[in-house]
Structure formats: structure tokens, C-alpha cells
KOLSE-480938 format. One record per atom (N, C-alpha, C, CB): residue number from 1; residue in three letters; atom name; x, z, y. Coordinates in pm, whole numbers, plus 50000, padded with zeros to 5 digits. Glycine has a CB too. Example, Ala and Ser with C-alpha at 12.3 -4.5 7.8 and 13.67 -1.06 7.14 Angstrom:
- pos  code  site  xx  zz  yy
- 1  ALA  N  51319  50780  49431
- 1  ALA  CA  51230  50780  49550
- 1  ALA  C  51320  50780  49670
- 1  ALA  CB  51131  50905  49553
- 2  SER  N  51285  50708  49775
- 2  SER  CA  51367  50714  49894
- 2  SER  C  51290  50787  50003
- 2  SER  CB  51408  50572  49940
// end
This chain:
- pos  code  site  xx  zz  yy
- 1  MET  N  49662  52416  50178
- 1  MET  CA  49612  52300  50188
- 1  MET  C  49677  52219  50067
- 1  MET  CB  49635  52247  50326
- 2  PRO  N  49606  52134  49997
- 2  PRO  CA  49665  52066  49884
- 2  PRO  C  49759  51945  49943
- 2  PRO  CB  49545  52010  49783
- 3  ARG  N  49861  51918  49853
- 3  ARG  CA  49966  51833  49872
- 3  ARG  C  49941  51700  49797
- 3  ARG  CB  50090  51900  49830
- 4  PHE  N  49942  51576  49853
- 4  PHE  CA  49914  51454  49797
- 4  PHE  C  50048  51360  49817
- 4  PHE  CB  49782  51394  49865
- 5  PHE  N  50069  51290  49707
- 5  PHE  CA  50187  51195  49726
- 5  PHE  C  50126  51050  49715
- 5  PHE  CB  50309  51221  49609
- 6  PHE  N  50208  50969  49791
- 6  PHE  CA  50165  50825  49804
- 6  PHE  C  50279  50737  49760
- 6  PHE  CB  50121  50789  49953
- 7  ASP  N  50245  50676  49645
- 7  ASP  CA  50356  50578  49582
- 7  ASP  C  50317  50447  49609
- 7  ASP  CB  50377  50590  49426
- 8  ILE  N  50418  50370  49674
- 8  ILE  CA  50395  50236  49726
- 8  ILE  C  50462  50139  49633
- 8  ILE  CB  50447  50219  49871
- 9  ASP  N  50365  50025  49584
- 9  ASP  CA  50419  49918  49508
- 9  ASP  C  50394  49784  49590
- 9  ASP  CB  50354  49915  49363
- 10  ASP  N  50489  49717  49637
- 10  ASP  CA  50469  49602  49729
- 10  ASP  C  50484  49465  49647
- 10  ASP  CB  50578  49608  49850
- 11  GLY  N  50486  49486  49510
- 11  GLY  CA  50501  49367  49425
- 11  GLY  C  50630  49322  49384
- 11  GLY  CB  50446  49263  49483
- 12  GLU  N  50729  49381  49465
- 12  GLU  CA  50865  49363  49444
- 12  GLU  C  50938  49480  49409
- 12  GLU  CB  50920  49309  49550
- 13  SER  N  50912  49593  49471
- 13  SER  CA  50975  49727  49449
- 13  SER  C  50868  49820  49464
- 13  SER  CB  51091  49762  49547
- 14  CYS  N  50901  49945  49399
- 14  CYS  CA  50822  50071  49406
- 14  CYS  C  50884  50169  49469
- 14  CYS  CB  50787  50121  49285
- 15  GLU  N  50822  50256  49565
- 15  GLU  CA  50863  50369  49617
- 15  GLU  C  50789  50482  49584
- 15  GLU  CB  50872  50357  49740
- 16  THR  N  50852  50586  49514
- 16  THR  CA  50791  50694  49472
- 16  THR  C  50806  50804  49581
- 16  THR  CB  50842  50730  49341
- 17  ASP  N  50675  50865  49610
- 17  ASP  CA  50677  50966  49719
- 17  ASP  C  50721  51101  49657
- 17  ASP  CB  50532  50978  49791
- 18  GLY  N  50843  51145  49699
- 18  GLY  CA  50896  51283  49651
- 18  GLY  C  50851  51396  49747
- 18  GLY  CB  51061  51284  49644
- 19  ARG  N  50803  51370  49873
- 19  ARG  CA  50781  51473  49947
- 19  ARG  C  50642  51512  49971
- 19  ARG  CB  50841  51454  50054
- 20  GLY  N  50548  51424  49977
- 20  GLY  CA  50421  51431  49971
- 20  GLY  C  50365  51452  50118
- 20  GLY  CB  50386  51534  49875
- 21  SER  N  50238  51493  50131
- 21  SER  CA  50176  51528  50254
- 21  SER  C  50065  51616  50231
- 21  SER  CB  50133  51413  50327
- 22  GLU  N  50043  51734  50311
- 22  GLU  CA  49939  51817  50299
- 22  GLU  C  49820  51759  50371
- 22  GLU  CB  49974  51949  50346
- 23  LEU  N  49713  51749  50307
- 23  LEU  CA  49587  51698  50368
- 23  LEU  C  49485  51783  50319
- 23  LEU  CB  49555  51550  50337
- 24  LEU  N  49369  51773  50381
- 24  LEU  CA  49252  51862  50388
- 24  LEU  C  49194  51853  50239
- 24  LEU  CB  49141  51815  50508
- 25  ASN  N  49183  51732  50180
- 25  ASN  CA  49122  51714  50070
- 25  ASN  C  49147  51579  50007
- 25  ASN  CB  48993  51739  50093
- 26  ALA  N  49081  51539  49890
- 26  ALA  CA  49106  51411  49827
- 26  ALA  C  49050  51306  49903
- 26  ALA  CB  49056  51406  49693
- 27  GLN  N  48934  51324  49971
- 27  GLN  CA  48886  51216  50056
- 27  GLN  C  48983  51176  50170
- 27  GLN  CB  48755  51256  50113
- 28  ALA  N  49053  51281  50222
- 28  ALA  CA  49147  51250  50330
- 28  ALA  C  49269  51187  50276
- 28  ALA  CB  49184  51373  50408
- 29  ALA  N  49301  51207  50148
- 29  ALA  CA  49407  51131  50081
- 29  ALA  C  49381  50982  50057
- 29  ALA  CB  49435  51192  49953
- 30  ARG  N  49258  50968  50019
- 30  ARG  CA  49196  50826  50001
- 30  ARG  C  49199  50756  50138
- 30  ARG  CB  49038  50832  49944
- 31  ASN  N  49160  50809  50232
- 31  ASN  CA  49163  50747  50362
- 31  ASN  C  49314  50700  50411
- 31  ASN  CB  49100  50850  50463
- 32  ALA  N  49399  50798  50387
- 32  ALA  CA  49525  50776  50416
- 32  ALA  C  49578  50660  50342
- 32  ALA  CB  49597  50889  50396
- 33  ALA  N  49560  50651  50211
- 33  ALA  CA  49608  50542  50121
- 33  ALA  C  49559  50408  50167
- 33  ALA  CB  49564  50565  49977
- 34  ILE  N  49440  50397  50211
- 34  ILE  CA  49384  50281  50251
- 34  ILE  C  49440  50253  50401
- 34  ILE  CB  49227  50293  50239
- 35  ALA  N  49475  50334  50472
- 35  ALA  CA  49541  50319  50611
- 35  ALA  C  49674  50260  50595
- 35  ALA  CB  49557  50457  50687
- 36  ILE  N  49753  50309  50491
- 36  ILE  CA  49888  50263  50475
- 36  ILE  C  49907  50127  50440
- 36  ILE  CB  49953  50336  50383
- 37  LEU  N  49813  50076  50372
- 37  LEU  CA  49850  49936  50313
- 37  LEU  C  49844  49827  50412
- 37  LEU  CB  49755  49895  50198
- 38  PRO  N  49780  49828  50514
- 38  PRO  CA  49800  49710  50626
- 38  PRO  C  49942  49708  50688
- 38  PRO  CB  49694  49729  50755
- 39  ASP  N  49992  49851  50699
- 39  ASP  CA  50124  49852  50758
- 39  ASP  C  50227  49807  50668
- 39  ASP  CB  50158  49982  50807
- 40  VAL  N  50215  49840  50539
- 40  VAL  CA  50314  49780  50453
- 40  VAL  C  50307  49630  50433
- 40  VAL  CB  50305  49842  50326
- 41  ALA  N  50187  49563  50423
- 41  ALA  CA  50184  49435  50435
- 41  ALA  C  50242  49363  50543
- 41  ALA  CB  50075  49406  50427
- 42  ARG  N  50223  49428  50666
- 42  ARG  CA  50279  49369  50783
- 42  ARG  C  50431  49376  50787
- 42  ARG  CB  50222  49436  50902
- 43  GLU  N  50491  49475  50726
- 43  GLU  CA  50630  49489  50714
- 43  GLU  C  50691  49387  50600
- 43  GLU  CB  50660  49640  50682
- 44  GLU  N  50617  49357  50505
- 44  GLU  CA  50669  49270  50402
- 44  GLU  C  50628  49141  50405
- 44  GLU  CB  50642  49315  50283
- 45  LEU  N  50542  49096  50498
- 45  LEU  CA  50493  48952  50528
- 45  LEU  C  50601  48845  50531
- 45  LEU  CB  50422  48949  50665
- 46  PRO  N  50715  48862  50593
- 46  PRO  CA  50802  48745  50592
- 46  PRO  C  50862  48707  50455
- 46  PRO  CB  50912  48767  50687
- 47  ASP  N  50849  48799  50350
- 47  ASP  CA  50909  48775  50225
- 47  ASP  C  50823  48680  50149
- 47  ASP  CB  50930  48902  50151
- 48  GLY  N  50702  48637  50188
- 48  GLY  CA  50641  48550  50096
- 48  GLY  C  50486  48531  50144
- 48  GLY  CB  50655  48610  49947
- 49  ASP  N  50417  48436  50089
- 49  ASP  CA  50283  48411  50120
- 49  ASP  C  50165  48481  50041
- 49  ASP  CB  50270  48277  50109
- 50  ARG  N  50203  48512  49902
- 50  ARG  CA  50128  48582  49821
- 50  ARG  C  50163  48718  49778
- 50  ARG  CB  50114  48512  49725
- 51  ARG  N  50105  48819  49813
- 51  ARG  CA  50151  48958  49775
- 51  ARG  C  50035  49055  49735
- 51  ARG  CB  50228  49021  49895
- 52  ILE  N  50057  49130  49634
- 52  ILE  CA  49948  49233  49622
- 52  ILE  C  50027  49381  49659
- 52  ILE  CB  49875  49230  49455
- 53  PHE  N  49960  49442  49731
- 53  PHE  CA  50010  49576  49772
- 53  PHE  C  49937  49690  49719
- 53  PHE  CB  50010  49589  49913
- 54  MET  N  49995  49799  49644
- 54  MET  CA  49918  49898  49592
- 54  MET  C  49967  50040  49636
- 54  MET  CB  49917  49883  49446
- 55  CYS  N  49880  50132  49668
- 55  CYS  CA  49918  50268  49683
- 55  CYS  C  49845  50362  49591
- 55  CYS  CB  49898  50309  49820
- 56  LYS  N  49924  50435  49491
- 56  LYS  CA  49876  50526  49410
- 56  LYS  C  49874  50659  49486
- 56  LYS  CB  49953  50527  49287
- 57  VAL  N  49772  50742  49474
- 57  VAL  CA  49766  50873  49521
- 57  VAL  C  49788  50988  49415
- 57  VAL  CB  49639  50887  49585
- 58  ARG  N  49888  51062  49415
- 58  ARG  CA  49904  51174  49317
- 58  ARG  C  49865  51306  49371
- 58  ARG  CB  50043  51183  49270
- 59  ASP  N  49806  51399  49284
- 59  ASP  CA  49781  51532  49329
- 59  ASP  C  49903  51622  49299
- 59  ASP  CB  49655  51587  49263
- 60  GLU  N  49887  51736  49322
- 60  GLU  CA  50004  51832  49320
- 60  GLU  C  50055  51842  49181
- 60  GLU  CB  49965  51975  49371
- 61  ASN  N  49969  51819  49072
- 61  ASN  CA  49994  51815  48933
- 61  ASN  C  50058  51688  48883
- 61  ASN  CB  49872  51836  48864
- 62  GLY  N  50066  51574  48971
- 62  GLY  CA  50132  51453  48933
- 62  GLY  C  50029  51352  48882
- 62  GLY  CB  50239  51482  48827
- 63  ASN  N  49900  51399  48876
- 63  ASN  CA  49787  51302  48831
- 63  ASN  C  49762  51216  48932
- 63  ASN  CB  49657  51366  48793
- 64  VAL  N  49740  51085  48885
- 64  VAL  CA  49696  50983  48980
- 64  VAL  C  49559  50995  48998
- 64  VAL  CB  49728  50846  48939
- 65  ILE  N  49496  51022  49120
- 65  ILE  CA  49373  51041  49140
- 65  ILE  C  49288  50929  49218
- 65  ILE  CB  49371  51160  49198
- 66  PHE  N  49379  50838  49273
- 66  PHE  CA  49311  50715  49354
- 66  PHE  C  49411  50606  49348
- 66  PHE  CB  49274  50749  49519
- 67  ILE  N  49358  50476  49368
- 67  ILE  CA  49454  50369  49371
- 67  ILE  C  49380  50275  49473
- 67  ILE  CB  49487  50300  49219
- 68  ALA  N  49455  50227  49573
- 68  ALA  CA  49404  50117  49663
- 68  ALA  C  49488  50009  49641
- 68  ALA  CB  49401  50151  49811
- 69  THR  N  49438  49890  49658
- 69  THR  CA  49511  49773  49638
- 69  THR  C  49465  49676  49756
- 69  THR  CB  49485  49714  49489
- 70  LEU  N  49560  49605  49808
- 70  LEU  CA  49548  49509  49912
- 70  LEU  C  49604  49375  49884
- 70  LEU  CB  49608  49559  50026
- 71  SER  N  49542  49265  49870
- 71  SER  CA  49583  49139  49828
- 71  SER  C  49588  49050  49955
- 71  SER  CB  49488  49083  49717
- 72  LEU  N  49708  48991  49967
- 72  LEU  CA  49728  48917  50099
- 72  LEU  C  49776  48782  50043
- 72  LEU  CB  49841  48990  50208
- 73  VAL  N  49707  48671  50087
- 73  VAL  CA  49727  48539  50067
- 73  VAL  C  49732  48469  50202
- 73  VAL  CB  49623  48485  49978
- 74  ALA  N  49856  48403  50231
- 74  ALA  CA  49871  48315  50355
- 74  ALA  C  49894  48166  50318
- 74  ALA  CB  49993  48366  50444
- 75  GLU  N  49821  48097  50349
- 75  GLU  CA  49848  47952  50300
- 75  GLU  C  49814  47844  50420
- 75  GLU  CB  49750  47919  50163
- 76  TRP  N  49891  47746  50447
- 76  TRP  CA  49861  47630  50545
- 76  TRP  C  49760  47550  50479
- 76  TRP  CB  49989  47538  50580
- 77  ILE  N  49646  47502  50552
- 77  ILE  CA  49542  47420  50524
- 77  ILE  C  49596  47290  50545
- 77  ILE  CB  49422  47449  50603
- 78  ASN  N  49667  47254  50642
- 78  ASN  CA  49713  47122  50673
- 78  ASN  C  49868  47127  50667
- 78  ASN  CB  49660  47073  50814
- 79  ARG  N  49932  47074  50553
- 79  ARG  CA  50063  47096  50543
- 79  ARG  C  50151  47047  50652
- 79  ARG  CB  50100  47046  50429
- 80  GLY  N  50099  46952  50726
- 80  GLY  CA  50180  46908  50848
- 80  GLY  C  50189  46995  50966
- 80  GLY  CB  50129  46786  50897
- 81  ALA  N  50091  47111  50967
- 81  ALA  CA  50097  47207  51068
- 81  ALA  C  50204  47301  51048
- 81  ALA  CB  49976  47273  51080
- 82  SER  N  50266  47320  50930
- 82  SER  CA  50372  47409  50895
- 82  SER  C  50493  47364  50971
- 82  SER  CB  50397  47412  50745
- 83  ALA  N  50498  47216  51005
- 83  ALA  CA  50640  47181  51049
- 83  ALA  C  50633  47185  51207
- 83  ALA  CB  50692  47027  50991
- 84  LYS  N  50528  47217  51256
- 84  LYS  CA  50513  47231  51419
- 84  LYS  C  50569  47356  51458
- 84  LYS  CB  50359  47228  51474
// end
């Protein structure tokens, strides 16, 4: 089974996956990359209101084969509501 590596960039730091995961194929790696990003965003949300999260998928040869990006923008519409 092929091994894929998932490198995460949360806009402030990058984590390189040195271990990887064995998955059925590249489509499964794509699905995993997309599924990872909401969890990363949820963990990093307290650090700011605007962030871009990226997951790069590398194959066993180190080639980037897929990139998933999630943009998160959180903003108050009524500034007074933030004080409540």
C-alpha cells in the first residue's frame, strides 16, 4: 500500500509529516487532506480571526501531488456585539 505524507501550514507554522500514512491510493490521500483541515482550523481558531490553512500531500518519492487550502474569516458585523 502506498504511503502519503501530510504537511500542514496554519499560516504561522509548518509541520512536516515525517511518518506518513499508508492509504489505498491518491484519492484516499486527497480525501484525508480535506478532512484534516477543519480540525486544524478548530484548534487554531483562538489565535486570530483570519487564517489560511493548507495541507500538502506528498507521495513516497517526496513529490507534492495535492494541495488543499481552507480560508477562515471570522468577523463581527455589529462591533457592539463583541463586548457582550
